[in-house]
C-alpha positions in Angstrom: -17.8 -17.5 -7.1 -18.5 -15.7 -10.3 -16.7 -12.5 -9.0 -13.6 -14.5 -8.2 -13.6 -16.1 -11.7 -14.0 -12.7 -13.3 -11.3 -11.1 -11.2 -8.9 -13.9 -11.9 -9.6 -13.8 -15.7 -9.1 -10.0 -15.8 -5.9 -10.2 -13.8 -4.5 -13.0 -16.0 -5.6 -11.2 -19.2 -4.1 -7.9 -18.0 -0.7 -9.4 -17.2 -0.5 -11.3 -20.5 -1.8 -8.4 -22.7 0.5 -6.0 -20.9 3.7 -7.7 -22.1 4.1 -5.3 -25.1 3.0 -2.4 -22.9 5.9 -3.2 -20.5 8.3 -3.0 -23.4 6.8 0.3 -24.6 7.0 1.7 -21.1 10.7 0.6 -21.0 11.4 2.4 -24.2 9.6 5.6 -23.0 11.8 5.4 -19.8 14.9 5.6 -22.0 13.7 8.9 -23.3 11.7 10.4 -20.4 11.9 8.6 -17.1 9.3 10.8 -15.4 6.8 10.3 -18.2 7.3 6.5 -17.9 6.8 6.6 -14.2 3.5 8.4 -14.4 2.1 6.4 -17.3 3.0 3.1 -15.5 1.3 4.4 -12.4 -1.9 5.3 -14.2 -2.0 2.0 -16.1 -1.8 -0.1 -12.9 -4.3 2.2 -11.1 -6.8 1.7 -13.9 -6.4 -2.1 -13.6 -6.9 -2.0 -9.9 -10.0 0.1 -10.2 -11.4 -2.4 -12.7 -10.8 -5.2 -10.3 -12.5 -3.3 -7.4 -15.5 -2.7 -9.7 -15.7 -6.3 -10.7 -15.5 -7.3 -7.0 -18.4 -4.9 -6.2 -16.4 -3.0 -3.6 -17.9 0.3 -2.5 -15.4 2.6 -0.8 -16.1 5.4 1.7 -13.1 7.7 1.8 -12.4 10.1 4.6 -9.7 12.6 5.1 -8.0 12.4 1.7 -7.3 16.1 2.0 -4.9 15.3 4.8 -2.4 13.9 2.3 0.1 16.7 1.4 1.5 17.2 -2.1 4.9 15.9 -1.1 6.6 12.5 -0.7 5.2 10.7 2.4 5.3 7.4 4.2 1.9 5.8 4.2 1.3 3.2 6.9 -1.8 1.2 7.5 -3.5 -1.8 9.1 -3.4 -4.9 6.9 -6.2 -7.5 6.7 -6.6 -8.2 2.9 -4.8 -8.4 -0.4 -7.3 -5.8 -1.5 -5.8 -3.3 0.9 -3.1 -2.7 -1.8 -5.7 -2.2 -4.6 -7.8 0.1 -2.4 -4.9 2.4 -1.4 -2.8 2.3 -4.5 -5.7 3.2 -6.8 -6.0 6.5 -4.9 -2.3 7.6 -4.9 -1.9 11.0 -6.5 1.9 10.8 -6.6 4.3 8.0 -7.6 4.3 5.6 -4.7 6.4 2.4 -4.1 5.0 -0.3 -1.9 7.1 -2.5 0.4 6.1 -6.1 -0.3 7.3 -9.5 0.9 10.2 -10.9 -1.1 8.1 -13.9 -2.1 6.2 -11.6 -4.5 9.4 -11.2 -6.6 9.0 -14.7 -8.0 5.9 -13.9 -10.0 6.8 -12.8 -13.5 5.0 -9.8 -15.1 3.5 -8.9 -11.8 7.0 -8.3 -10.3 7.9 -6.4 -13.5 5.1 -3.9 -13.0 6.0 -3.7 -9.3 9.6 -2.8 -10.1 8.4 -0.2 -12.6 6.5 1.4 -9.8 9.5 1.4 -7.3 8.1 -1.3 -5.2 10.6 -2.9 -2.8 10.8 -6.6 -1.9 11.6 -7.1 1.8 13.3 -10.3 3.0 11.8 -10.7 6.5 14.2 -13.5 7.4 17.4 -11.6 6.6 18.0 -8.5 8.8 20.9 -7.3 6.7 18.9 -7.4 3.4 15.9 -5.9 5.3 18.0 -2.9 6.3 19.1 -2.4 2.7 15.5 -2.3 1.7 14.7 0.3 4.3 17.7 2.4 3.2 16.6 2.2 -0.4 13.1 3.3 0.7 14.6 6.3 2.5 16.5 7.2 -0.7 13.3 7.0 -2.8 11.5 9.4 -0.5 14.4 11.9 -0.7 14.0 11.6 -4.5 10.3 12.5 -4.3 8.7 9.0 -4.3 6.2 8.2 -1.6 6.4 4.8 0.2 3.6 2.7 1.6 4.3 -0.1 4.1 2.1 -2.2 6.4 4.1 -2.1 9.7 2.3 -5.2 11.1 4.6 -7.2 8.8 1.9 -9.5 7.5 -1.8 -9.7 7.1 -3.7 -9.8 10.4 -6.2 -12.7 10.3 -7.5 -12.0 13.8 -10.6 -10.1 15.0 -11.8 -7.2 12.8 -11.0 -4.4 15.3 -7.5 -5.7 16.3 -4.0 -5.1 15.0 -0.7 -6.9 15.2 2.2 -5.0 16.9 3.9 -2.5 14.6 7.5 -3.2 13.6 9.4 0.0 14.4 11.9 -0.4 11.6 9.3 0.6 9.1 9.0 4.0 10.7 12.7 4.7 10.2 11.8 5.6 6.6 10.1 8.8 7.9 12.5 9.4 10.8 15.6 9.4 8.5 14.1 11.1 5.5 12.1 13.8 7.4 8.9 13.0 5.5 5.4 13.0 7.0 3.7 9.8 8.1 0.2 9.4 6.8 -1.8 6.8 8.8 -4.3 4.8 6.7 -7.1 3.1 8.6 -9.2 0.5 6.7 -12.4 -1.2 7.9 -14.1 -4.4 6.6 -11.5 -5.2 3.8 -11.2 -8.8 4.8 -14.9 -9.2 4.1 -14.1 -8.8 0.4 -12.2 -12.1 0.1 -10.2 -13.4 3.0 -13.2 -14.1 5.3 -14.8 -16.5 2.8 -12.1 -17.7 0.4 -12.5 -18.5 -2.5 -15.6 -16.2 -2.8 -15.3 -12.5 -3.5 -18.3 -10.7 -2.1 -19.8 -7.2 -2.7 -18.6 -5.2 0.3 -18.6 -1.7 1.7 -15.3 -0.6 3.1 -14.1 2.5 4.9 -10.7 4.1 4.1 -9.6 7.0 6.2 -6.4 9.1 5.9 -5.2 10.6 9.1 -3.4 13.9 9.6 0.3 14.1 8.8 2.7 13.1 11.5 6.1 14.6 11.4 8.4 12.6 13.8 10.7 15.6 14.3 7.8 17.6 15.7 7.0 15.0 18.4 8.5 15.0 21.9 11.4 12.7 22.7 9.3 10.1 24.6 6.7 9.8 21.8 9.5 9.5 19.1 10.9 6.7 21.2 7.7 4.7 20.9 6.7 6.0 17.4 5.4 2.6 16.2 3.0 2.3 19.2 1.9 6.0 18.8 1.0 5.5 15.1 -0.7 2.2 15.8 -2.9 3.7 18.5 -4.1 6.4 16.0 -5.0 3.7 13.4 -6.6 1.4 16.0 -8.7 4.3 17.4 -9.8 5.2 13.9 -10.9 1.7 12.8 -12.9 1.4 16.0 -14.5 4.8 15.3 -15.4 3.9 11.8 -16.7 0.4 12.6 -20.3 1.8 12.7 -20.0 3.1 9.1 -19.8 -0.4 7.5 
């Protein structure tokens, strides 16, 4: 329970103490938008790393060299809130995450998310959802990577299972021409979700797959791109299960 309390205290303190930093970052953005983007990214990454350290999370990273130095679409399996901290803390480039619209209601947290080009997806409104995907495509064309969890929600099922991928998420890569980078994560639910409200010291495995360029795939594979990408991630988490 002590880890949960420490994480909660740190998160609350960070959000409150960052109020003047948000203002400073806003001012920096008026002068130099790129400088503000990078400084905001590094500040949030620092906070995420501190939380992971408090949580006692040990991470084995595989295949990080597969991520090209260009805007990409990250996709991954999703079993824990900590999936976001684990992946975002390692982003080398500016990256916006696609989050559920409900996250927009949290002050300060949503401010930082907007600073980092995160998008809020309304899963109940198809028209608004399409607008979000179109915005994500525009971001990629401007040099900003996007990360989305195509399962649509956290999977609370068995460890080595996945929910069906929603093909709409892959349109970001198909329409922008960027590479898809599969992210496979093992054991992340063991950090928190498997024994709420306790946060436990956990070893997780994070693997980045090789870039997938939809335009280089055959027509039949492109037709079932979601299933194709999901199979790659599913095979990888099964392979890495013995490492945790």
